[in-house]
N, C-alpha and C positions, 0 to 999 in steps of 0.2 A: 467717726468711723475709725476703728482700730487698724492702723496700717503697719503695725510692728510685725517683724518676722519671728516665727516660732518653729521649733523643731517638734516633729511628731512621728512616732513609730506606728507603722501600719502593717498588718499581716495579711497577705493575700496569696492565693494558690495560682501558680502558673505552670503550664506544661512546656518544658523546654526540650526540644528534640536533640538528642545526642548525635554524634557523628554516626554511630552504629545504627541508630533508629532511622536516620535520614537515608543511609545506604540501603537499609532493609526495605524501606518504602519504594525507593528508586528501582531496586531489583525486582520487586513484586510487580511493578507496573510494566516492566520490559517484556515484550514478546520474546520467544526463545531465540529468534534471529539476532535481535539486539543484544541479548544476554551473551551470545557466542562472541560477538564483537567486543563486548565489555571485558570478557574473560581474557581474550587474546591481547587486548591492550594492557591489562593488568599484568599478564605474564611477561610482556615486553618490558614493562617499567619497574616491576618489583622482583629483584633477584631472589628474594626469600620464598616467593611462591613458585611451586613446581607442579607438574602433572604427575600424578601417582600412577606409574606404569606397572605396579606390582601385580604379578599374575599368581593366582592361587595354586597351591600344590596339586589340587585335583585337576586343574586345567592343563598343567604342564608337567611332564615327567622327564627328568634328566637322566641320561644314560651314564651310569657311574663309571663305565670303562673309558669314557671320553675325558680328555684332559681339560681341566677347569681353567679357562682363561678369564681372569678377573680384570675388570676395567676400573682403573682408579678414577674417582670422581674429580672432575675439573674444579679446582679451588678458585672461587671468585675473589678477585682483589677488591675487597670492599673499601679499602682506604683510597685507592685510585678512583674508584667509583664516586666516593664522597667528594673528593677534590674536584672531579669533573663537574659534579652537580653544583658545587660552590662557585665554579668558574663563571658560568653564565646563567645560573638560576634554573636551568632545566637540563634534562638528560637528552643528548642528541644521539640520533642513530648514526653509525659510522658506515660510510659507503665504501665498498671494495670494488676495484676494477679487475675483472677476471680476464686475463690474457690467454687463457687456455684456448689453443687453436681448435681443439675438438669441439669446444662449446660454441665457438664462433660459427663453425660449419654445421652445427646441429640443425637437422631439417625442421625441427619443431619451431625454430626461430623464424621460419618463413611461412608459418601458418597465418593466413590472413585474419585480421581482427574484424569485428563487426563494423560495417561502414555506416556512418550517419548520413542523413539526407544532405547536409551541407557538403560533406566530403564527396558524395555521389554526384552532386551538381558540379562541383569544382573539377572533378575528373572529366566530366563532359566538356567543360570549357577548354581543357587542355587539348582535346581532339579537334577543336574548331580553329579555323584559320582567320581569326578576328584580330584586329589591331590590339597590340599589347596594352595600350592605355585603356581601351574599352574593356579589355579582359579584366584589368585591375578594378575598374569601376563595377564590373559585373560581380566580381568576388566580394566587393564591399556590399553590394545589394543582397547577395546571398547571406551574408552575415547579419543583415537587417531583418531577416525573416523570423516570424514567430513560430511557435510549435505547430501551427496548422499549415505553414508554408506560405503565409501571406506577408506582403510588405505593406504595413499599415501607415508608415511614415509618408508624409506628403512629399512628393517629388521636389517641390520648391525648397523644402527644408533640407533635403539631401544635397541639393545643388549648393546651398549655402555652407553646409557642414564640410563638404569635401572640396569646395572652391573649384568646381568644374562647371562647364557650360550646360545649359538645359538640354541642348541637342545631344551632347555626349551621354549624359545620364539617361535620357530617353532611349537612345540607341542601345545602351547597355541593358536597360530594363526589357526591351524587346527581345534581346538575346536570352536573358534569363527566362522569360516567359516562353521561349521556344524550346527550353530544355524539358526533359521528362523527369518526373511524371507530369503529364499535361495539366495545366491549371495552376502550376506553381508560379509564384511571384506576383499574383494578382493582389489588388488592394482589399478585396473582400470575397465572400463566397459567390456572389452574383457574377462578378467579373471572371472568377475562376471557372464557373459553369459556361460562360460565353466563350472563353478561350478553348475549353474542351470541345464545345460544339464546332468551333471553327477547325480544330485539328481533325475532327471526324468528317469534315467537308459537308456539314449540314447547312444548307443555304436558305431554308424556309424561314422567312423573316418573322412569321407569326410566333414561332417558338422562342425567338429572341425577345419579342414583345412580352411574352408570358414571364420570362425570367426577370426582365428589368422592371416590370410593372405589376404583375398579377400572380406572383408566387403564393401570396396569402390565400387567394381564391382557390388555387390549385390544392393547397394544403388542406383547405376546408371541404374539398371534394365538390365544389360548386361548378360542376362541369356545364350545366345548362346556362348559367350566367356568363361563363367564359365563352361558350359557343355563340351566345348572342352578341357579346362584345366584339369578337373576332370574325363574326359572320361565317362560321363553319359549323359542321354537325358535331354531335357529341362523340361519335366514333373517332373523329380527327383529334378532338381534345384528349381522348383516352390514349391515342397514339403518341401525342406530344408528351403526355404524362409519363408514359413508359420510357421514352427517350431521356427525359429529365431525371427519372429515377435511376437510370443506368450510369449517371455521372457521379463524380466524387466531390461532395461539398468541402471536404478537407483533404486536399491533395497530398499532404504530408502523412496521412494516416498509414500506419504499417511500417514506417521507417524508424530506424533506431534513433532515439532522442539523445543518447549519451548517458542515460541513467542505467545502472545495472538492474537486471531483473531480480526481484526479491521473491523467492519461492515460499510457499506456505509450509511451515513445519508445525505439525500438531504438538500440543503440549502433552497430550496423553492419548491412549487408545482405549476405547470402551469395547470390551469383548464379552460376548455371551457364551458362557460355558454351562451347558445343561440348561437349567432354568434361571440361573443367576448371572448378573452382570458384574464384571470386574474392571477396575481401573488400573491400567498399566502405564505408568508415567514414562515419558520418552527420555529417559536418563541417558541413553546412549549418544544423544546429540551434544551432550556437555561433557567435557573432560573431568576426570576425578582429580581434585586439587588437594595439595598437601603443603605443609610448611617444611622447608629444608632444615633438618635438625642440626646440620653443621653450623649454621649461623646462630642457632639458639645456644650452642655451646660457647660461641665467641662472647656472647653477652655475659657469661659467667666468668670467663677467663681474661678477656681483653681489658687493659687499663686505659685505653683511649676512650674517654667519656663521650667525645663527639661521635666517634664511630659507633659506640654502643647505643647512644640515643638514636642515631640514624637507623640502626638495625631494629631497635625496639619499635620505631614508628612503622617500619616496613612489615614487621611481624604482626603488629596490631592490624594493619591494613589488610594483610593476607587473611588473618583470622576473621575479621569482620566480613570479608567477601565470602569465605567458606560458610560461615554461619548464616549469612544473609541468603545465600543460594539454597541452603537446606530449609530455612524458614519459608522461603518462596515456594519451594516444592510442597511442603506440608500444608500451607494455606490453600494453594490451588487444588491439592488432593481433597481437602476437606470440603471446599466449595463444590467440586465436581461430584463428590459423594452425595451431598445434599441435593444437588440438581438431579442426579440420577434417581434418587429416592422420590423426589417430587414429580418428575416427568417419566415415570415408569411406562405409562401408556404410550408416550411418544416413542420411546426406544423399542417398544414391542410392536406397535401398529403403524407408526409413521407420522408425518407432519400434521395430518388432519386432527390428531389427538393431542396436539400441544396445548397444555393448560396455561391459563394466565398466571404469570409469576413475575414478581419484582424483586429488587435487591434487598428490600426490607424483610421479605419473607425469609430469605437465606441468612441475612445478617443476624436476625433475632434468634433463629434456631442455633446458629454457630457462636453466638455471643461475640460477634465482631461488629465493627462499625461499618456502615454502608459504604463509606469511602474505601475501606479495605477490600470489600467484595468487588467494588467497581475497579480497583487497581488489579485485582486478581484475574478479572475476565477481560480487561482492556486489550483489544487487538490480538486475542488469543484464539486458537482453534483446537478442536478435538476431532479425532477420527472415530466414527461410529459405523455400525454395519451398513447404514445407508450412504455413507460417504464422509467427506470432511466438512464440518460446519463451524461457523463462528459461534463461540460460547454466548456472546451477547445476544445473538438471534434467538436464543432459547428463552429470553426474558421478554414477555409481551404483556400488554394490558388486556383486559377482558371486557366482554359485552354480556350483560345480563340476559340469560336465556330461559326465563320462566321460573316459577316457584319450585318446580320439581327437578330442575336441571342445574348442572354446574355452569359457571360462567364459561364463555367461549372466547378463546384468544383472538385478538385482532388479526393475527397472521392467518389463522384458519379462515376467518371471514374474507380476507383478501384473496386467499387461494380459491375460495368458492366463487368470489366475484370475478376473478380472472378466468375461471373455467366457464362461467355462464357467458361471458363476453366472447370467449374463444369459440364457443359452440353456437352462437347466435346466427341468425340469417343476416348476412352481410348487406343485403339490399334493404332490410328492415331491422336495423339494430335496436336493441332495447334501450330505452331512455333510463335516466337515473331513477325516476319514479317506478318504472317497471322492475328494475333490479331491486329497489327498496321493498316493493310489495312481495317479491319472491322470497327475499331474505326474512321478512316478517312472517311469512307463511311457514318458515322453518323455525319459528319461535325465537327469532333474533330481533330484539327491540332496537332497531337502527333507523335513523332518519335519512331522508333523501340527501340532506346536506352532508351527512357522514359518508354516504355512498359516494358522493361526488369527491369528497376529500380523499377517500381510499383509492378511488379510480385515478385521481391525479398523482397520488404517491406511487402508483403502479406504472405511471407513464402512459396511461391509456387515454385517448382523446374522447371527447363527448360524442354522443350518438350521431349528431349532425355531421361531424367530421369523420366518423367511421363508415358512413353510408357509401356504398358503391353504386354507381349508375351504370345502366346497360349501354 
């Protein structure tokens, strides 16, 4: 065997993404909310990038009789900026303390912020006359709560963690469970329901038995079986069910979690003018960016090579961002244009006329890769005459609907399925086979198993669990 080492030249093709290409793909994938944050961050970090506030002559007319007050542009000390960057490897924000008395007494400073559940509970503790040590343990227990308002940690583990006696921790837990909203501080939803029943002074022991042992039968509407087990009539079980339905299985629901609300901002508006549809990109949500020409002149005149290289990097970064945003806009516009052409009936007549469409259909027509189309529609919305919709929801698979018909989208079938179940006799609900037969009579070749799959995706229970008893 020849074990000698030999040199060999080999030619191969590789696609290496440049910095500009990587940024372009990243921007394309961002929804408009994230793009706004990205631009704001870049404006803070890049002195070369600026917002173009230029107003056209048509939009603004200046009175020639008025004195012209010119404002000199503040010159950025790039040398100091460079030295600061070298000092610790990154650019730090400078904090200033405003000692302006008028600002301190500003009434807007006293506007209350959104209160979280944990803050709401701790405020209630302040008003109680409990032992200070027990209050501290209660605050610790509040911090142990999950997003639903439950304390899932074993009380014995909590005793070990904080090195307190079981009696004190148990006393603190009872205090927490006495706070509002009722049901808070339970170990699970069953205990939470029990706490809520006690707070409502409901003493019927049989309803507690249902919660602790037979909630699954109640969920399946097996009223007769429950009535037999508890030795009561069906009407009584129905009354128990109404009481349990009035309780809150997640007591923390509706409280502020500490996360900021993100509002949906459409990427574009689809407007119908006459008989034609037009795409209006939501450009007003993004600032118009520009490169500060002052620093471009420095590159030509300054002899400090280190400062010039720093500015060149920042200029390139700014130009990549501006170009990437424009490419993102053009790509999304092209994709929307093709979707609008493909789904004309949907825009004209509504959701029932949505055609089966996948990303490959769009990518082939636009000569783009499927991944590019995927990035262009990811987590993005458009405003259409019927409301605001997620672009991805317009892409659906299809079901064959006979030789003489076009394929029907799965979303249309789900809508029809949901409508049939909504309009059914609640005391005699349609089975999956009944629903399957009705859909097949509409020339939709769909199996019972597929009906069950779509029903589960819609969050609809089976016929036995939908049945209501007298």
